[in-house]
C-alpha positions in Angstrom: 82.5 -49.7 244.0 83.2 -51.3 240.7 82.1 -49.9 237.4 82.3 -51.3 233.9 85.0 -48.8 233.2 87.1 -50.2 236.1 86.3 -53.7 234.8 87.4 -52.6 231.4 90.5 -51.0 232.7 91.6 -54.1 234.6 90.2 -56.9 232.5 89.7 -55.4 229.1 92.4 -52.7 229.0 90.2 -50.1 227.5 90.5 -46.5 228.8 90.4 -43.0 227.3 93.8 -42.2 225.8 95.1 -45.8 225.7 96.2 -47.2 222.4 94.4 -50.4 221.5 96.6 -53.5 221.4 96.0 -56.9 219.9 95.5 -58.4 223.4 92.6 -56.1 224.2 89.3 -57.8 224.8 86.4 -57.2 222.7 82.6 -57.5 222.6 80.4 -59.2 220.1 76.9 -58.3 219.2 74.7 -60.9 217.5 71.3 -59.7 216.2 69.5 -60.0 212.9 68.3 -56.4 213.1 71.0 -54.1 211.7 69.6 -51.0 213.2 69.5 -52.6 216.7 73.1 -53.9 216.3 74.2 -50.3 215.4 72.5 -48.9 218.5 74.1 -51.5 220.8 77.5 -50.9 219.2 77.1 -47.2 219.9 76.2 -47.8 223.5 79.2 -50.1 224.0 81.6 -47.6 222.5 80.2 -44.3 223.9 79.0 -45.4 227.3 81.1 -48.4 228.2 84.3 -47.5 226.3 84.7 -50.7 224.3 86.9 -50.2 221.2 86.8 -53.6 219.6 83.3 -54.7 218.8 82.2 -57.3 216.2 78.7 -57.3 214.9 77.2 -60.3 213.3 73.7 -61.5 212.2 73.7 -65.2 212.9 74.7 -67.7 215.6 77.0 -69.4 213.2 78.8 -66.2 212.4 79.1 -65.4 216.2 80.6 -68.8 217.0 83.1 -68.5 214.1 84.1 -65.1 215.3 84.5 -66.0 218.9 86.4 -69.2 218.1 88.8 -67.2 215.9 89.4 -64.5 218.5 91.6 -66.6 220.8 89.6 -65.9 223.9 89.6 -62.1 223.4 85.8 -61.8 223.3 84.8 -61.2 226.9 81.3 -60.0 226.4 78.8 -61.4 223.9 75.4 -59.9 223.5 72.8 -62.1 221.8 69.3 -61.1 220.7 67.1 -64.0 221.8 65.3 -63.8 218.4 68.5 -64.9 216.6 67.8 -68.1 214.7 69.2 -71.1 216.6 69.6 -69.4 219.9 66.1 -69.9 221.2 66.9 -73.1 223.0 68.9 -74.0 226.1 71.3 -76.2 224.2 72.7 -73.3 222.2 73.3 -71.2 225.3 74.8 -74.1 227.2 77.2 -74.8 224.2 78.3 -71.2 224.2 79.0 -71.3 227.9 80.8 -74.6 227.7 82.8 -73.7 224.6 83.8 -70.3 225.8 83.7 -70.4 229.7 85.5 -67.1 230.3 83.1 -65.1 228.1 80.1 -63.2 229.6 77.0 -64.3 227.7 74.1 -61.8 227.9 70.7 -62.3 226.2 68.5 -59.4 225.0 64.9 -60.0 224.2 61.8 -58.1 223.4 59.8 -60.7 225.3 59.1 -60.6 229.0 58.5 -64.3 229.1 59.5 -65.8 232.4 60.0 -69.2 230.8 62.5 -67.7 228.3 64.3 -65.8 231.0 64.6 -68.6 233.4 65.6 -71.1 230.7 68.4 -68.8 229.6 69.7 -68.3 233.1 69.5 -72.0 233.8 71.5 -72.6 230.7 74.3 -70.3 232.0 73.6 -66.8 230.7 75.0 -64.0 232.8 72.0 -61.8 232.2 68.7 -61.4 230.5 68.0 -57.9 229.4 64.7 -56.6 227.9 64.9 -54.3 225.0 62.6 -51.8 226.8 65.3 -51.3 229.5 66.5 -48.0 228.0 70.1 -46.9 227.6 70.7 -46.1 231.3 69.2 -49.4 232.4 71.2 -51.3 229.8 74.4 -49.7 231.0 73.6 -50.4 234.7 72.8 -54.0 233.9 76.1 -54.5 232.2 77.8 -52.9 235.2 76.2 -55.5 237.4 77.2 -58.3 235.1 80.8 -57.0 235.0 80.9 -57.1 238.8 80.1 -60.8 238.7 76.4 -60.5 239.4 73.7 -62.2 237.3 71.2 -59.6 236.0 67.5 -60.3 235.8 64.8 -57.8 235.1 63.0 -56.5 238.2 59.6 -57.9 237.0 60.9 -61.4 237.9 60.2 -60.5 241.6 56.5 -60.1 240.9 54.1 -63.0 240.4 52.5 -63.5 237.0 49.3 -61.5 236.6 
């Protein structure tokens, strides 16, 4: 049974007691809301054991950071409300430009159209902000195991 810690140990090289090295993989958080970025960073560090986390506000800053990281960003979390990210082309460009990076979108919306569009564009997961910490951690575990995460409400017809 794989966990994100096992994924991190094998693919990211992050474990308790291991000195970080320059080849360790990192995560990137892109969200305009500074409070939300700080909360996500805390979860990634404290619950998922990431040590190298970049936090940016704009899509342009994210792309610049990822491009300059020489493939060391394995996980990128994007708030769907980030300017410029709310269309399929931006998500497709991220996936095509950085094919080894896991792209996860986080949204306050429960819009089926937004979720399906993001997944069709190549996102590895679509998480709602109301997931809670445990749900968020479990969703990232699933994504690390190679699964595509979608919120459970997708299984129910629109009401």
